[in-house]
C-alpha positions in Angstrom: 36.2 72.7 3.4 39.4 72.9 5.0 40.5 69.6 4.7 41.4 67.1 7.6 42.5 63.7 8.3 44.5 61.4 10.9 47.2 59.0 10.0 46.8 56.3 12.0 45.0 52.8 11.5 44.8 50.6 8.2 43.3 52.5 5.2 39.9 50.8 3.9 40.3 48.2 0.6 36.8 48.7 0.1 36.5 52.7 -0.9 39.4 54.4 -3.9 38.7 57.8 -1.9 41.0 56.1 0.4 44.6 56.4 -1.0 47.6 57.5 -0.1 48.8 60.7 -0.5 52.9 61.7 -1.3 55.7 60.1 1.1 53.1 57.5 1.9 51.3 60.1 4.2 46.8 58.7 4.2 44.8 62.0 3.2 42.0 60.1 4.4 41.2 58.9 7.9 40.9 55.3 8.2 39.4 52.9 10.6 40.0 49.6 12.2 38.8 46.6 10.1 35.5 46.1 10.3 34.7 49.2 11.0 33.0 52.2 9.3 34.3 55.8 9.0 32.9 57.2 11.9 30.1 54.4 12.7 29.2 52.0 14.5 28.0 48.7 12.6 26.5 45.8 13.5 25.8 42.5 11.5 23.7 42.7 8.1 23.2 41.6 4.6 26.0 42.7 2.4 23.7 43.3 -1.3 20.3 44.3 -1.7 17.2 41.7 -2.2 17.1 40.0 -5.6 14.2 41.4 -8.2 14.6 45.5 -10.1 16.8 47.8 -8.5 15.8 50.4 -6.8 15.9 53.9 -8.2 18.1 56.4 -5.8 18.5 60.2 -6.6 21.2 61.6 -4.7 21.2 65.9 -5.6 24.4 66.9 -5.6 28.1 66.1 -6.9 30.7 67.4 -4.8 32.5 65.4 -1.7 29.8 64.1 0.0 27.1 62.8 -3.0 30.1 62.1 -5.3 31.2 59.1 -2.4 27.5 58.1 -2.4 27.2 57.7 -5.6 30.4 55.5 -6.5 29.1 53.3 -2.9 25.9 52.8 -4.6 26.0 52.3 -8.5 26.8 48.5 -8.3 23.6 48.2 -5.9 20.6 50.3 -7.2 19.6 52.5 -11.0 21.6 55.5 -9.0 20.8 59.1 -10.4 23.1 61.9 -9.8 21.9 65.7 -10.5 24.3 68.2 -10.9 25.2 72.0 -11.6 27.9 70.4 -13.8 29.4 67.7 -15.2 32.2 67.1 -13.2 32.9 66.9 -9.3 35.4 69.5 -8.1 37.4 69.7 -4.9 36.0 73.1 -3.7 39.0 72.7 -0.6 41.1 74.1 -3.7 40.1 76.4 -4.8 42.1 79.1 -2.7 44.4 77.6 -4.9 42.8 78.4 -8.1 43.3 82.1 -7.7 46.8 81.8 -8.2 47.0 79.2 -10.1 45.8 79.1 -13.8 47.0 75.2 -14.3 44.7 74.1 -10.9 41.6 74.9 -13.4 42.5 71.6 -14.6 43.7 69.3 -12.0 41.1 70.3 -9.9 37.7 68.9 -12.3 37.1 64.8 -12.7 33.9 64.2 -15.0 31.3 62.3 -12.5 31.8 59.7 -15.3 35.2 58.8 -14.5 34.7 58.0 -11.3 31.1 56.7 -11.3 30.3 55.0 -15.0 27.4 53.2 -13.9 25.4 56.5 -13.0 23.1 58.5 -14.6 24.4 62.0 -14.7 21.5 64.9 -15.3 23.4 68.4 -15.3 21.4 70.5 -14.2 19.7 72.0 -10.9 16.8 71.0 -8.8 13.2 72.4 -8.7 11.8 71.0 -6.1 11.4 67.9 -4.6 8.9 65.9 -3.1 7.9 62.5 -0.9 8.6 60.2 -3.7 10.3 62.2 -7.1 12.5 65.3 -8.3 11.5 67.6 -10.4 14.4 68.8 -12.0 14.5 72.9 -13.4 13.6 72.2 -16.9 10.7 69.6 -16.0 12.4 66.3 -15.7 10.8 64.3 -13.4 13.4 61.4 -11.6 10.7 59.1 -9.4 13.1 57.6 -6.0 12.8 54.8 -3.6 15.7 56.3 -2.0 16.9 60.2 -1.9 20.0 61.7 -0.4 20.4 65.3 -0.5 24.1 66.2 -0.8 23.8 69.8 -2.0 26.3 71.4 -0.1 26.5 74.9 0.8 27.3 78.8 0.1 28.6 81.7 1.0 25.7 84.2 1.7 26.5 87.5 -0.8 26.9 91.2 0.5 24.5 93.9 0.4 24.7 96.3 -2.5 24.4 100.0 -1.2 24.0 102.4 -3.7 21.6 103.7 -5.9 22.8 101.0 -8.7 22.5 97.7 -6.6 25.1 96.0 -8.8 28.5 96.0 -7.5 31.2 98.2 -9.7 34.5 94.9 -8.6 33.9 91.0 -8.7 32.8 90.1 -5.7 33.8 86.4 -5.3 32.6 83.8 -3.8 34.9 80.4 -2.5 32.6 78.1 -3.4 32.1 78.8 -6.8 35.4 77.8 -9.5 34.8 78.8 -12.2 34.1 82.4 -10.6 37.6 81.3 -8.8 39.5 80.5 -12.4 38.0 84.2 -14.0 39.2 85.9 -11.5 42.7 84.5 -11.3 43.4 85.3 -15.1 42.2 89.1 -14.2 45.1 89.0 -10.8 47.9 87.7 -13.6 47.3 90.2 -16.4 47.4 93.3 -13.7 49.6 94.9 -11.6 49.6 96.8 -8.0 45.6 97.4 -6.6 44.6 95.5 -3.5 41.6 93.2 -3.0 39.4 92.3 -0.1 38.7 88.9 1.7 35.8 88.7 4.0 36.2 86.3 6.9 38.7 85.8 8.9 37.9 81.5 9.2 40.5 78.9 7.9 39.3 79.2 4.0 39.9 83.5 4.0 43.3 82.9 6.5 43.9 80.3 3.1 42.5 83.1 0.7 44.5 85.9 2.1 47.7 84.2 2.6 47.5 82.3 -1.2 46.5 86.5 -2.3 49.5 87.9 -0.5 52.0 85.6 -1.4 51.7 84.7 -5.2 50.8 88.6 -5.7 53.0 90.5 -3.3 52.6 93.9 -5.7 48.8 93.7 -4.4 47.4 95.1 -0.7 45.1 92.4 1.0 43.0 93.2 2.7 41.8 90.2 5.8 38.5 91.5 7.6 37.7 89.2 10.5 34.6 89.6 12.8 37.1 88.4 15.5 40.1 89.3 17.7 42.5 87.8 15.3 42.4 85.4 12.4 40.8 81.5 13.3 39.1 83.4 16.1 37.2 80.1 17.1 40.5 78.2 17.3 43.1 78.0 19.9 45.5 81.1 21.3 48.2 79.0 19.6 46.3 78.4 16.1 46.0 82.2 16.0 49.7 82.8 17.2 51.2 80.4 14.1 48.6 82.4 12.0 50.0 86.0 13.0 53.3 85.3 12.8 53.4 84.0 9.6 50.7 86.5 9.0 53.7 89.6 9.9 55.9 87.8 7.5 53.3 89.5 4.7 54.2 92.7 4.4 51.1 93.3 1.7 48.3 91.5 4.5 46.8 94.0 6.6 44.4 92.6 9.4 40.8 94.2 10.2 40.2 92.3 13.4 36.5 93.5 15.1 34.7 94.2 12.2 32.5 92.8 9.2 31.6 93.8 6.1 27.9 95.0 6.4 27.9 95.9 2.4 29.6 96.9 -0.8 29.9 100.8 -2.3 27.8 100.0 -5.4 29.3 103.6 -7.1 33.4 102.9 -5.9 33.2 99.5 -5.2 35.0 100.0 -1.5 33.8 98.0 0.9 31.8 99.5 4.4 32.9 97.5 7.7 30.0 97.2 10.3 31.9 100.6 12.4 31.6 103.1 9.2 34.5 102.9 8.2 35.4 101.9 4.3 38.2 100.6 2.1 38.7 101.6 -1.2 40.6 100.9 -4.4 39.5 97.6 -4.3 39.9 95.6 -7.5 37.8 92.5 -6.2 36.3 91.2 -3.2 36.8 87.1 -2.2 33.5 85.8 -0.1 35.0 83.2 3.2 31.9 84.1 5.6 28.0 83.9 5.8 28.1 79.7 5.8 24.4 78.6 4.3 23.0 75.2 3.2 22.0 74.9 -0.1 18.4 74.0 0.6 16.4 76.3 -1.4 15.0 73.6 -3.5 13.5 71.4 -0.3 11.8 74.4 0.8 9.2 74.6 -1.5 6.7 71.3 -0.3 9.1 69.7 1.6 9.8 72.3 4.1 9.7 70.1 7.3 12.9 68.2 6.0 14.8 71.8 8.0 15.3 73.5 11.0 15.1 76.7 11.3 18.2 77.7 10.0 17.8 75.6 6.5 19.7 72.5 7.4 18.3 68.9 7.0 17.4 67.4 10.3 19.0 63.9 10.6 19.2 61.1 12.8 22.4 59.5 14.2 21.9 57.7 10.5 21.1 60.4 8.2 18.5 59.3 8.3 15.8 62.7 7.5 14.0 62.6 11.2 10.6 63.1 8.6 10.9 60.7 5.6 13.3 57.6 6.2 14.0 56.5 3.6 15.6 60.6 2.8 19.6 60.7 3.2 21.4 63.9 4.1 25.3 63.6 4.6 28.4 66.5 3.6 27.4 70.5 4.6 23.6 70.3 4.5 22.8 68.4 7.8 22.7 70.3 10.6 24.8 68.0 12.6 27.1 70.2 15.0 30.9 69.3 13.5 33.1 71.8 11.7 32.0 71.3 8.2 35.0 69.5 6.3 35.5 67.0 3.5 36.6 64.1 5.5 33.8 64.5 8.0 31.7 64.3 4.0 33.4 61.0 3.1 32.2 59.6 6.2 29.4 60.5 5.8 28.8 59.0 2.7 30.4 55.9 3.8 27.7 55.7 6.8 24.4 56.4 4.6 25.8 54.3 1.4 25.5 51.1 3.3 22.6 52.7 5.7 20.8 52.1 1.7 22.5 48.7 1.4 21.6 47.5 4.5 17.8 49.0 4.1 17.3 47.5 1.1 19.0 44.0 1.9 16.5 43.1 5.2 13.1 42.6 5.4 13.6 43.0 8.9 12.3 46.5 10.0 14.3 46.3 13.9 17.5 46.3 11.6 20.0 47.7 13.3 21.5 50.5 10.7 25.5 52.1 11.5 25.2 55.0 13.6 27.9 58.4 12.5 29.6 59.6 15.1 30.9 63.5 15.6 34.5 64.1 16.4 37.3 66.5 16.8 39.2 66.5 13.2 43.0 67.6 12.7 42.2 70.0 10.2 45.6 71.1 8.3 45.1 75.1 6.7 47.9 76.5 4.0 49.2 79.9 4.6 50.8 79.9 1.0 52.9 76.8 -0.5 55.4 76.9 1.7 53.9 76.4 5.4 50.9 75.6 6.6 49.2 75.6 10.6 47.8 72.1 11.4 45.3 72.0 14.6 43.5 69.0 16.4 42.5 67.3 19.0 45.8 66.9 20.4 47.5 70.9 19.7 48.9 72.7 17.0 52.1 71.9 14.6 52.8 73.8 11.9 56.3 74.1 8.9 56.8 72.8 5.6 56.7 69.0 6.1 52.5 69.7 6.1 52.7 71.2 3.7 54.2 69.4 1.3 51.2 66.5 2.2 48.7 68.5 1.7 49.7 69.8 -1.9 50.6 66.4 -2.7 47.2 65.0 -3.3 44.8 66.8 -1.5 44.6 69.7 -3.8 43.7 68.4 -6.9 40.4 66.0 -8.4 42.3 62.6 -7.6 40.7 62.7 -3.9 37.9 61.3 -6.2 
């Protein structure tokens, strides 16, 4: 979920997501004039054919879904289905854990950025070839469907007789849970917490908690030999150097959380170790797509891991009027906010192109995955930036990210 960007080129003017952050820093990547984000462009009509507007249903109101809705609202009857009436910047949830004021900054009503969109607050029960069924039995017919339902971290097994963990187990994708846990953390002194997962999200959470709550012990449990084990040795060294300054942070390398003891809330690792005395556990591992509603009647849209199979135009490989954007796609790339925005730009333009041209040979825009520059926060005053050209770190990058990206103003 870490944010990513580069700072070259001119910003596309047609999309308010792409603004400049503090000190004139372009927080989102941009492409030369006349090019799409991560896409190859060909000549096409810019508006749909005259006549009644077609129906587009978008499932999910995160980075990808919200951006797609914004771009399509003037061309179609757009319905956005989301569990909450607001967009929430999930990449800032680690900061919510230490700052109660972040909650208000981190949310933006869908109606504020997409006023022409019909927002349906609820959950999807299932989808079919031509409609979406909500849990309250509302039926939403569509001409085009965009699956943008995001992802979550899988839950941990609860080991013991009760089957219920006695302490909070908080997923970083759950903003409400993060908000509630911040209140608990701020109201108690001492104790210990555990962070499961040593990737970018786990590193950000562990560093934030250790810095914000110096009286609490923070255990970071990772299956790798070091934090950010899937990144370069230089990035690992930068994180380990910062972690060495945090005396209340303890690393557990070459370990993996296999469950939580229902009796005392201790974390049990794959080697049988027990980490005790915990007040809460934070999940930052076990990435899974939110596609349960697809499996019911349209499982052929998914691969064997549950991701939506898409072609280079972000269309379903099984049904051409179905698109997928964001974390749910089976594209082999990092699941980043920047990539979600790029997906939305390509998918939205391709839907407009399909509807504006009667020519079945119309060439659609193509999404091209690429390595992005990723900024991983290490508390409030440090960060490590990993990209194609190497590794950087320091306060300047932390200020740039904090100056803009850690709020709902990314919309």
